[in-house]
N, C-alpha and C positions, 0 to 999 in steps of 0.2 A: 160074419164074412170077413176073412182077412187074408190077402194074398200079397206076397212079397216076391219080387224077382230082381235080380242084380244082372245087368247086361243081357236081359232076355231069358234068364234061366232061374231055377230055384236056387237060393243061395245056400252055401255051406258056412259053417262057423268060421272057417279060416278066411273066407271072403269078407264076412261081416265085421268080425272083431278088430282087425288092425285099423281099418279106416275109421269106423264109428268111435272107437276108443280114443283115437287122435282128435275127435271132435272138431274136424276141419272140413269145410265144404259149404254148399249152398243149396237151396231148394226153392220149389214154388209149389203152392198148394191150390187146388182147383176142385170145383164141382162138376161132375159129369152127369148130364141128363140126356137120356136117349142117345148116348154115345156122341154128345156135343159138349162143348165147352165155350162159355162166353170169354171172348178175349184170348183165344188160344194163340194167336199170333203174338200177343203181348207176353204170355207166359214163356213161349219160346224164345223171344228176345230177351226176356229177363235172365233165362238160364244161359243163353249165349253171352251176354255181357258179364255176368258174374263169373262165368268160367274163364273168360279172357282176363278178368282182374285177379282172380284167385290162382289160376293155372297157366295163364299165358297163351291159351289157345281157345279157339271158338268151339261151339257145340252144334253139330248139324241138326238143323230143325227136322228133317225127314227121319233121321236116326231116332231122335226122341220120340216123334209121333209113332214110329214103328214100335218102340219099346212100350209106350203107353197102350197102344192097341193090343199088343201081345198080352200085356198083363191083364187087361180087361177080359181078354178071351172072347168066345162067342156067347157066353152066357151073362155077362154083366153089362147092363146099360145104364144104370144109375149108381153112382158111387162117389165118395170123397177120395181124391187121389193126391199123393205127394210124389213129386219126381225130385230125387235127392242126389246130388252129385258129391261124391265124398272121396276122401284119400289124401295122404300127404304129398304123394308124388304124381303118380299116373292115376287119375280119377276113375272111378266106376260110377255107373248110373243105376240107382235103385228106384223102383216104382212100387209105392205101397198103396193097395186098393183096400178101402174100408167102406162101411155103410155111408150112404149120403147123409149130409148133415143140413140143417135148416137153422135160421137165425133164432135167437132167443125170442120167447113170446112176449116178454114185457120189455119197456124201456130200460136202459141200463143206468146204474148209479155208479158214479166214477170218483175215485179218490186220487187227487193229484199227488205225484211224487217227483222229486228232483232227480231225474235219471234220463240219460240218453244212451242208445245202444251203441256200441263200437260199430265203426263202419256202417253207419245206419242206412245207407242207399242200397246195401246188399242184404238179401234175405238169407242170412247165413245161419250155419248150425251153431249152437251154443247160446240158447235163450235163457240162461240162468237168471239174469237180472230181471227180465221181464216176468218170468214165472214167479220169482220171489216177491216182487212188488205186487203182482196180481194176488197172491196168497195173503200178503199183508192187507190188501184192500178187503179181501173177503173176510178175513178175521175181524176187520173193523166195521163190518155191516154193509160193504159196498159190493158191487158185481165184478169190478175190475179196476185197474189202475190206468190214470191218464199221466203220460210221461210229459215232463216239462224240463226247461233248461233256463235257469236264472229268471224264472217268472213267466217265461214265454211258453205257450202251448205248443207241443211237438206232435204227438200222436198218441193213440191208445196203446195198451200193451201188446195187443195182437191185431190192431185195426187202425186204419186212418179215422180221423175225426173231421167233421165238416159242420159249419154253423150257418143257419139260415138267416140272411139279411134281406128282407123283402123276398124277391123271388130268386136271389142269387144264392148259390152255395159259396161259402167262404171257407177255403182251405188254408190252415196255418201255414205261413211261410217260415220254414225251419228245416233243419237236417232230419229228414224222415225217409222212410221207405215209401217210393212212389207206388202205391198199391195198385193192382190191376183193376179192381172195382172203382177205385178213385179215378183211374185214367179213363175208364169207360164213361163214367158219369161227367167228367170234364167235357168230354165229346158231346154228350147228350143234353146237358143242362147249362144254362148260364152260370158260369163259375169265375171265380177270381182267387188270387192268393194274396194274403197280407199277414203281417205280423199280428198275432192274437195274444194278448196279455191275459194271464190267468185272472188278474184282478178285474178284467173288464168283460169276462164271458157273459155276464148278466145283461149286457146291452143287446144280445142276439135274441131273437124270438124263439129259436129252438136250436138243437144240435142232434147229430146223428153219427153213427159209426158204420164204416163200410170195410168189408173184407171179402174173401173168396166165399163165404158163407152167404153174404148178401147185405142187406141194410136193415139196421135196427135204430130206434130212436134213443136218445139220452134224456133221462128223467132228471138227473142231478149231477152237478160237479162240485164236490165239497159241500159247502153250504147253500149253493145256488141252485134252485129248483127251476125247472123248464116246465111250463104248462103243456099239457098234451096237445100236440099240433098234428092231428090226424090227417088233415087235408094236405099239408105240406109233406108229410111222410109218405102219403099215398102218392103224391105227384112224383116224388123221387123213386118210389118203388115201382110205379108204372113205367117211368123212364127206363129203369134197369130191366124190368121185365120185357120191355119191347126190344132190347138189344139182341141182335140175332146171334145165335151161338154157331160155332164152327165144328164141322165133323172132325172127329179124332183121326179117322183115316177113311 
């Protein structure tokens, strides 16, 4: 299954090429289950705020929901969806519908790299650096990269990272993307933010990654291994599962 619409209709090459080749824009990624999305209001707010920053104007929430509903059609209830706003001058809204995704089945091994995304608080197009370092990590025997800045932990290549300190989730204090799943878990569980030094990650009992696909444990960061903490991960997963999803339309 793959369905793409631009501004509510099937795209033409003339509509796709100019904007996407310019590689300028922003997006949000979400998982749709039974035509519902966890944190849909946060996704819409993200799109609106990014649009104001990149294009100088807001993005109507009801319009985006209408485009999302139209792209799903009457036949799709579960999907992985991206809403992409692109173009150099007057932006268009593309909705991409793909099969639903689930988190990796095993805890992830992360290789630290000294890299931060440009304009990190915006989920923007142009993820060359993240993809490049992710591939480097895979070739080195890891699952993905962990982005750091001057020895400070920032975020995963495509996810936020949190550490477990007792019952608290500790999110690195850094210039990162404030992920939707991160925001939802901050509401649901005891959380705090603090500077996390890469050299000190071993002081935490465990770690986990969060993004639109869900929650997955971390088995290793560089040479630091985290013992399997299935009870803690299950507590976070249960809290995430309990979050009510919002209807698309």
